[in-house]
N, C-alpha and C positions, 0 to 999 in steps of 0.2 A: 560801600565798598565790599567786595566779595572774595573769600579765600575758601573756595569750594564749599560753600554753604549750601546745605539742602534744607529747604524749608517746606513743610506740607502745610496746606491752607484749605479752607473749606470753599465750595462753589459760590461764586459770587451772586448776591441777591439781584432781582430784576430792577429794582428802582431804590433810589435813596429813600430811607424811611425818614420819620419826622425828626428823630433825633440828629440825623445827618443833617437836615436842613438847618436845625438851630445851630450846629457846629459851623457851618458855612456862614451863618449870620454873625456868629461870633468872630470869624475871620474878617468880615468886613470891618468889625468894630476894632479889631486890633491892628489892622494894617494902615499905618499911618500915611496919608498921601504925601509924596515927597514935595509937593507944591503947597503944603498946607502951613506955610509960615515958620518952618524950622530955621533957627539961627544958622547961618552960614558958618560951617567949620573953616577955620583958617588954614589956607594952603600956603606951604613954603615957597610956591611957585605959582604965577599966574595961570588961571584956568586954561586948560588945553582947549575946551570947546564947551558949547552949552552942555552935552551930555556929562562931561566930566564933572560939572558943578552939581549935577543930581546924585552922585554916589555918595551918600551920607550914612553915618553909622546908625542914626536915630531910625531911618527906614529898614535898614538891615535887621536891626534888633526887633523890630516889629514883626517883620516877616518870620524871623527865627522863633520868636516868643510863641506864635501860633503853631508853626509847623512841628515844633519840638515839644508841644504841650501834651499833657496827659490826656486831653480831650481826643487826640488823634490815635492813641492807643498803639504807638509805634509804627504807624503808616504801613501795616503789612500788605504785601502785594495781593490784590484780589478782596481785601476785606474793607470795612466800612471807612477806617481811618485814612487808608490810601486813596479811597475814592473822594473823600472830603478833600484831601490835599490836592488831587488833581483838579478838583472844581475851584479851589483857591487859585491854584496857578492860572487856569484858564481865565478866570475873572480878571486877574492881574494883568495878563497879557491884552485882553480885550480893552480894559480901562486906559492902558497905555497906548492904544492904537496901533497894536501890532497885529497885523492880519494873520490868519491861520495858513499854515503851509498846505494842508489838504482842505476839503470842503468846510471842516469845523476845525477847531483847535485840537480835538481829540483824534488820535489814531488808535481805535480799539483793535485788539487782537485776542487770539486764543493761544494757550500753551497746553500741551498734553505729556503725560508720562504714563507708564504702566501702573498697575495697582501699587498701593502703598508698600507692600512687603517687598516689591522688587527693588527699592531705593535706587531708582533711575531718576536723574534730574529732569526737569521739565524741558521741553524742546518746542521750538518753533519752525524748525526746518520742514518744509513740505514732505520730504521723505519720510522724516520720523514721524510727523503727525499722521501720515497715511498709513504707516505700520502699526502705530499704537492703536488706531481707530479700529484695526482688525481683530484686537484682542477682546477676549470675553469681558474684560473690565479694564477700565482706564480712568485716569484722573484728567480733568479739564480745569484750566484756570482762565478766567476772564480778566484781561488787563487793558490799559490803556496809556499810550504816551500822550504827552501834552506838547505840541509843536506848533511854534510860530515863525514867521519869516518877515525880513525887511529886504524888499527887492533891490537889487544892485543895477548898475548900468549894464553889466553883462549878467542878465537875470537868470541865465542858465548855467552859471558857474557859481559854485557855493563854498562858504566856509561854515561848517556845523559846529556849535558850541553846546555841550551837553552835561546834564548833571542828573544823577538819579534821585528820584523823591521818595521811594519806598525804603523801608528798614524792616527790622525782624519781629516787630509785633509785641505780643505780650506772652510771657510764660506763666501759665496758671500754677505751675508747680513750685514757684519760687514763694519763700516766705519773705515778706517785706515789700519792697518796691518790685512790682512784676512787670513794669512797662519799659521797654527798650526805646527810648525817646529819641536816640539818634541824632543829638544835636551838631556834632561834628560829622557824624556819618548818616545822612549827608543833608540834613536841613540847612546848615551853613552854606553849602554850595548852591542850593537852591535859592536861598535869600540872595546870595551875591548875584547869580544869573539873572534874577528878576530885576535886581538894580541895573545891571550892565544892559539888559534888554530895554529898559525904559530910558536908559541913557543914549542909546543908539536912536531910539524913536524919536527923541527931542532934537536931534541934529538935523538941520534943514538939508545938509549936503548928502546926496546919495553916496553909498559905498560903491566901490568899482565892481565887487562881487556881491551877490545875495547872501544875506546872514540868516542861518537857521539856528533858532534857540529851541534846544530839544530838552525835554524833561522826561527821563526814561522810568518806566515802571519795570519791576520784576529784576532789578540788577542783583539784589540779594538771593535771589532763587538761582538764576544761571545766566545772567546779563541777556535777559530775555527781550527787553524793549529796545535796546540798541541793536541786537541781532536782527529782530524783525523789522526795524526800520531799514537797515542797510541791505537785508535780504530782498526787500520789495521796493528799493529805491530805483532800481533800473540801472542808469549809467553812473556808476560810481567813479568814473574818471572825472566827471564834472565836480566832485567834491575835491577842492584843492588842499584842504586840511580840516583836521577835526581837533578840537580843543576840549579837553575833559577836565571837569572840575570834581574832585572827590576827596573829602577829608582835608580841609584847607583852613583850620582855625584854631588848631591847638599846637602845642609843643609836642613834636615827635620824641617820645622817650624811647621807643624801641628802634633798633636799626632796621633797615631794609635787609631781609635776608632771602628775598625770592631769588633762586639761582639763575631765573632767565634775564634778569637785569644785568646789564653791562654797566657797572658803576666804576669810574676811576679810583684806585686805591681803596676798594671796599674793605671795611674793617668793621669790627663789632661797635666801634665809636662813630660809624657814619650815620649820625642822627641829625634831624633837622631842629637843633635847639635854638632857644632865643627867637631871633627874628629871621631865621633861616627857613627855607623851604626847599622842596626837591622840585627842580625844573626838569621834568623827564620828557624825552622825545625821541622819536625814531630818527634814523639817520639822516633823511632829507631835509628835516627842519633844524639841522645843527646851526647853519648860519642864522636862520630866524630867531634861534634861541640866543645867539650871541648879540643880535640887534636888540631883542627884548631886554637883555641885561643891560645894555646901554641906555635904553629908554628908562628903565627902572631908576638908574643912577641919575639921569639927567632930570627926571621929575621929583628926585629926592624922596622917593618912597622908602620907608624904613623897614625894608626886608631885603634879604640877601639870598639870591638864587644858588642852589647847588646843583649845577647842571649835570645830566647823565643820559646816556643813550640806552634806550630799551629795545629789545628784540621784538620783531613784529608779531611772534607768537606767544610772547609773554601774558599770562592771565594777571588779574588784579582788579580790572575795573572795565568800564564800558568802551574803553578805546580798543578793546580787542576785536570787536566786529569790524572796525575801520582798518586797524592795521593789517589784519589778515587778507584784505582786499587792496593792500598797497595804497591806502589813503595815508598820507603823512600825519602823524599825531603828536600833540603837545599835551602834556598832563601836569596840572598844578596839583601839588600833594605835599601836606606838611608832616607826614609820617604817622606811623601807628603810636598808640599809647595804651596804658593798662585799661582804660575805660572803653576800649574798642569792643563792640558787640556785647556791653554789659549795660545793666539800667543806670550806670553811673555817667554815661555820656550825655550830661545835661547842660543847659545853656549857661549855668553859673560858672562853667569851666572854660568857656570860650575866651580865647585872646581877641577882644574886639578890634584892637589896633593892627593886629596881624592880618585879621580877616578883612578890614576894609581896605588895606593896602594891597593884598592879593586880589581883591575885586578890581581895584584900579590897575593893577598889572594885567589882569585878565582883558579889561577894556583896552589897554595898549596893544595886547597881543592880536586882538580882534582886528583893530584898526590896522596893525601892520600886515596880517595876513589877507584881509579882505581888500585891501588897497595897493598891495605890492605889484607893480606891473610887470 
């Protein structure tokens, strides 16, 4: 998640070096296959479908243990740890049988900004890129989204579900723990989305609309991956909805203070405490949000949505690129906490029950929006 964060990064190396390959092999060892004989977690209600059965805490924990490990060095955009995370995600999508949306699962792109002293955010818009390339000196960042797709009956209508996999890297000036592991922000969402993608791949029945599973790069820099994807998508009217996962696994101890958000009875106590979470959406998805709340209750998930409408121009996460182009948006968010953008955002502070139940709620929301006639 980004709150006007400016991050400086070095130029990307051309190939993964040997240590990167070793890290990737470590990923394969840490990722436990959902079909590898885990004991079935008891549900309070019969399973919704085959995919529902696959959403398990053990597998989410395995994904998160690797993505938020020190080995990935904070997954900074354009650096080695970020590239290893992208390779890991690609391998998981491929193993689950989820086809790439493009020619491959990777969507590589470049972002540009003026020289460092100008303190201007990186941009991916063609006009900005063309302008910066005319300068005597400029910065370039090589990034890549990871994108898979399950084709629906209406193959040219889409529901996009996204989570950014980058974080803010390493601070060499810190004394003590220097790595910003970003467990809640946003490895937990990536782990959840990998589980949801595998769950949909396991279902024999085709969804009505195609489902795109997108893992964004460069969110912490300036929402770069999601902006590039939408800028180059073509007919955005074919995207019926965008579901955003960003910070979904902690108790939000700080109130939402963004003035752009339209929150009923907004007060300093408006936090997502305990099993609550913020179910934020743009106006067109108000009724879908109400339906999702009913589904959460009917499936007896131990989470309590706190619904609120957000303005289409409000900043805060990757939904911005979609909402600015009038794509309806739904955002799962458990709120800010004191460990946000600090080295203390570690896996031992994750609320596992909350995370797995929000993962299941995400699954329900995709089923609703991908199949609503």
